[in-house]
C-alpha positions in Angstrom: 126.1 28.3 98.0 126.6 28.6 94.2 123.9 31.2 93.7 125.5 33.2 96.7 128.9 32.8 94.9 127.8 33.8 91.5 126.0 36.8 92.8 129.2 37.9 94.8 131.2 37.6 91.7 128.7 39.5 89.8 129.0 42.3 92.2 132.7 42.2 93.1 134.1 40.4 89.8 134.3 43.7 88.0 137.4 44.6 90.2 140.5 43.9 88.5 142.4 43.2 91.8 143.3 39.7 91.8 145.4 39.2 95.1 142.8 38.5 97.5 140.5 36.1 95.2 142.8 32.9 95.8 142.9 33.5 99.3 139.0 33.9 99.6 138.6 30.7 97.5 140.9 28.7 100.0 139.0 30.1 102.9 135.6 29.2 101.5 136.8 25.6 100.8 138.0 25.4 104.3 134.8 26.7 105.8 132.9 24.1 103.8 135.1 21.3 104.9 134.6 22.6 108.4 130.7 22.5 107.9 130.9 19.0 106.7 133.0 17.9 109.7 130.5 19.7 112.0 127.4 18.3 110.4 128.9 14.7 110.7 128.7 15.6 114.5 129.5 12.0 116.4 132.6 10.3 116.1 131.1 7.1 114.5 129.8 9.1 111.9 132.9 11.0 111.3 134.9 7.6 111.0 132.2 5.9 108.6 132.3 9.0 106.3 135.9 9.1 106.3 136.2 5.5 105.5 133.9 5.9 102.8 135.9 8.7 101.2 139.0 6.5 101.3 141.0 7.4 104.3 142.7 4.5 106.2 141.2 3.0 109.1 143.7 4.1 111.6 143.6 7.6 110.3 139.8 7.7 110.2 139.7 6.6 114.0 142.4 9.1 115.0 140.7 12.0 113.3 137.2 10.9 114.1 137.7 10.8 117.9 140.0 13.9 117.9 138.9 16.8 120.4 140.4 19.4 118.2 138.0 22.2 116.9 136.3 22.1 113.7 138.3 25.0 112.1 141.5 23.1 113.2 140.3 19.7 111.8 139.4 21.5 108.6 143.1 22.1 108.0 144.4 18.4 108.6 145.9 16.7 105.5 143.6 13.7 106.3 140.4 15.8 106.0 141.8 17.5 103.0 142.4 14.3 101.3 138.9 13.0 102.2 137.0 16.2 101.4 139.2 17.3 98.4 138.5 19.9 96.1 137.5 17.6 93.3 134.9 16.0 95.8 133.7 19.7 96.6 133.3 20.2 93.0 131.2 17.2 92.6 129.2 18.5 95.5 128.4 21.5 93.6 130.7 24.1 95.1 131.9 26.7 92.5 135.4 28.1 92.7 135.5 31.9 93.4 138.8 32.1 91.4 137.4 30.4 88.3 134.2 32.7 88.5 136.4 35.9 88.8 138.5 34.5 85.7 135.5 34.2 83.8 134.1 37.5 84.7 137.5 39.2 83.5 137.5 37.4 80.3 140.2 35.2 80.6 140.3 31.9 78.5 140.7 28.5 79.7 144.5 28.2 78.6 147.2 28.9 81.0 150.2 30.8 80.1 153.3 31.8 81.9 152.8 35.3 83.4 154.4 37.7 86.0 153.5 36.7 89.6 151.1 39.8 89.7 148.9 38.6 87.0 146.5 35.8 87.7 146.9 32.3 85.9 143.3 31.2 85.1 
Protein backbone atom coordinates (compact mmCIF):
# COMPACT_ATOMS: atom_id res chain seq x y z
CA UNK A 1 0.00 0.00 0.00
CA UNK A 2 2.87 2.37 0.80
CA UNK A 3 4.35 1.98 -2.66
CA UNK A 4 0.98 2.75 -4.23
CA UNK A 5 0.52 5.88 -2.08
CA UNK A 6 4.01 7.12 -2.88
CA UNK A 7 3.33 6.63 -6.60
CA UNK A 8 -0.02 8.39 -6.33
CA UNK A 9 1.61 11.31 -4.55
CA UNK A 10 4.39 11.44 -7.13
CA UNK A 11 1.81 11.80 -9.87
CA UNK A 12 -0.87 13.96 -8.23
CA UNK A 13 1.28 15.62 -5.56
CA UNK A 14 2.31 18.37 -7.93
CA UNK A 15 -1.20 19.81 -7.67
CA UNK A 16 -1.41 22.70 -5.26
CA UNK A 17 -5.10 22.08 -4.60
CA UNK A 18 -5.21 20.94 -0.96
CA UNK A 19 -8.93 20.62 -0.20
CA UNK A 20 -9.47 16.93 -1.18
CA UNK A 21 -6.25 15.68 0.46
CA UNK A 22 -7.48 15.38 4.10
CA UNK A 23 -10.74 13.79 2.95
CA UNK A 24 -8.83 11.27 0.87
CA UNK A 25 -6.53 10.51 3.79
CA UNK A 26 -9.51 9.86 6.09
CA UNK A 27 -11.22 7.72 3.46
CA UNK A 28 -8.10 5.55 3.01
CA UNK A 29 -7.77 5.05 6.76
CA UNK A 30 -11.43 4.07 7.04
CA UNK A 31 -11.02 1.65 4.13
CA UNK A 32 -7.99 0.05 5.79
CA UNK A 33 -9.92 -0.33 9.07
CA UNK A 34 -12.69 -2.01 7.11
CA UNK A 35 -10.20 -4.39 5.51
CA UNK A 36 -8.80 -5.40 8.90
CA UNK A 37 -12.33 -5.92 10.24
CA UNK A 38 -13.23 -8.01 7.21
CA UNK A 39 -9.99 -9.99 7.43
CA UNK A 40 -10.75 -11.01 11.02
CA UNK A 41 -13.97 -12.58 9.66
CA UNK A 42 -15.33 -14.58 12.61
CA UNK A 43 -16.82 -13.08 15.78
CA UNK A 44 -14.37 -14.98 17.99
CA UNK A 45 -11.40 -13.60 16.04
CA UNK A 46 -12.80 -10.07 16.10
CA UNK A 47 -13.32 -10.20 19.87
CA UNK A 48 -9.84 -11.65 20.48
CA UNK A 49 -8.16 -8.97 18.34
CA UNK A 50 -10.18 -6.12 19.85
CA UNK A 51 -9.20 -7.30 23.34
CA UNK A 52 -5.56 -7.45 22.27
CA UNK A 53 -5.84 -3.85 21.03
CA UNK A 54 -7.11 -2.61 24.40
CA UNK A 55 -10.89 -2.56 24.03
CA UNK A 56 -13.00 -3.51 27.05
CA UNK A 57 -14.55 -6.98 27.11
CA UNK A 58 -18.13 -5.67 26.93
CA UNK A 59 -17.41 -3.43 23.93
CA UNK A 60 -15.39 -6.13 22.20
CA UNK A 61 -18.26 -8.61 22.47
CA UNK A 62 -20.89 -6.05 21.39
CA UNK A 63 -18.90 -5.09 18.31
CA UNK A 64 -17.58 -8.56 17.55
CA UNK A 65 -21.05 -10.06 17.18
CA UNK A 66 -22.57 -7.05 15.44
CA UNK A 67 -24.33 -7.65 12.13
CA UNK A 68 -23.59 -4.17 10.81
CA UNK A 69 -21.73 -3.90 7.52
CA UNK A 70 -17.94 -3.68 7.42
CA UNK A 71 -18.12 -0.10 6.18
CA UNK A 72 -20.41 0.94 9.06
CA UNK A 73 -18.26 -0.83 11.64
CA UNK A 74 -15.13 0.93 10.41
CA UNK A 75 -16.68 4.22 11.55
CA UNK A 76 -17.58 3.22 15.13
CA UNK A 77 -15.63 4.83 17.99
CA UNK A 78 -14.54 1.45 19.38
CA UNK A 79 -12.97 0.37 16.09
CA UNK A 80 -11.34 3.78 15.70
CA UNK A 81 -9.92 3.43 19.22
CA UNK A 82 -8.63 -0.08 18.58
CA UNK A 83 -7.33 0.45 15.05
CA UNK A 84 -6.06 3.96 15.70
CA UNK A 85 -4.06 6.13 13.32
CA UNK A 86 -0.96 5.49 15.41
CA UNK A 87 -1.49 1.72 15.16
CA UNK A 88 -1.98 1.98 11.40
CA UNK A 89 1.24 3.97 11.19
CA UNK A 90 3.04 1.20 13.09
CA UNK A 91 1.67 -1.27 10.54
CA UNK A 92 3.25 0.79 7.77
CA UNK A 93 0.39 2.90 6.44
CA UNK A 94 1.58 6.21 5.06
CA UNK A 95 -0.38 9.42 5.38
CA UNK A 96 -1.41 10.97 2.06
CA UNK A 97 -1.57 14.33 3.79
CA UNK A 98 2.04 14.05 4.98
CA UNK A 99 3.23 12.87 1.57
CA UNK A 100 1.44 15.76 -0.15
CA UNK A 101 2.96 18.27 2.29
CA UNK A 102 6.40 16.81 1.67
CA UNK A 103 5.87 17.00 -2.11
CA UNK A 104 4.84 20.65 -1.78
CA UNK A 105 7.94 21.43 0.28
CA UNK A 106 6.23 22.31 3.55
CA UNK A 107 8.39 21.93 6.63
CA UNK A 108 7.49 19.97 9.74
CA UNK A 109 6.65 23.02 11.84
CA UNK A 110 3.06 24.10 12.16
CA UNK A 111 2.01 27.69 11.84
CA UNK A 112 -1.23 29.60 12.07
CA UNK A 113 -2.69 30.05 8.61
CA UNK A 114 -5.90 30.95 6.93
CA UNK A 115 -8.39 28.08 6.60
CA UNK A 116 -7.67 27.68 2.87
CA UNK A 117 -3.97 26.96 3.44
CA UNK A 118 -2.80 23.52 4.58
CA UNK A 119 -1.38 23.02 8.05
CA UNK A 120 1.33 20.45 7.60
